[in-house]
N, C-alpha and C positions, 0 to 999 in steps of 0.2 A: 314286621313277622307276616310270612305267606299262610295258606290254607291249609298247608301238610303242615305246617309246627305248629297253628291251633287244635287245631284235632290230632296231635300229639303228645301235648297238653294238658287235652282234653282228655283222653282216650289214658291214657299213661301218666296221671298228676301227679310228680312226684316226685318222677323218675328219669324225665328228660334230663339231659345234661346238655348245658349249652359248651359246644367246641371253641367259640369264641373266646368266655371265659375260663377257660380251663388254659390256654397260649395268654389272653391278658397279665392271670396271673403266675402262670408258669416267670414270665420274662419276671416279673420282680420276688419272686421265691423260690429257689434252688428245694422243692420239695416234686417225689413223684406223682404223672401226670394222676397216678390210680386214686393215689387219696387227697388230690386237689379234688378229683372225680364224686368223689363219693361227699367232700365237707360242700361243694355246689350239687347237689343234690339232698342235700340236709339242708343247705340254707338258701340256694339261687331256683328251686324248684316252681316257676312262674313266668311270667310273661310280660306282670307289669312293673318298668321300671325302672319303678322309687323301691319295693321290695328286692332288685335284683343287688340296684347299688348300696342297698345298706347290708346283702347278706355277703355279697363279695366282701368289704368293709371286715364282716363280722369271718371270713375267712382266716384276712389277711390277719387279723386280730387273731385267730388263734394258732397260725404258721411259725408268726414272729415269736408267741409264746413260748409254744415248742421248742421250738432254733432254737429262745435266747436259756432255755432248760436243757439243751441239748449241749450247747457249745457253752454254759458254765461246767456240765459233766464233762466235760471232753479236755480242756485249758489246761484240769493237773498230769492229765496224761501227756499233752503235748514240752507242759514242761520238765517233766520227767526225762523223756523222750533226747528232750530240744541237752538236757544234763549229763545225756547218757549212763540213766539209773541211777538208783537211788542203793544205799546200802543202809539195811538196819543192824 
């Protein structure tokens, strides 16, 4: 990290989001950038590499859990649409 990054982390601790982490995680998960930025600011707002690694893992776990729940809820809708609807 250069001097400017260190100063930003010192002055705005917990509010600085590294865009390179956003791009790395965005490749692994189809999630809006603002959601990733929020999660990264919550879990990875530091300059310690070990904490960043652990925080990235936590962000991916949150995203995977959330996406799994969404897909579980969407699956019946897709089945109904594929069959042409359901008559009750």
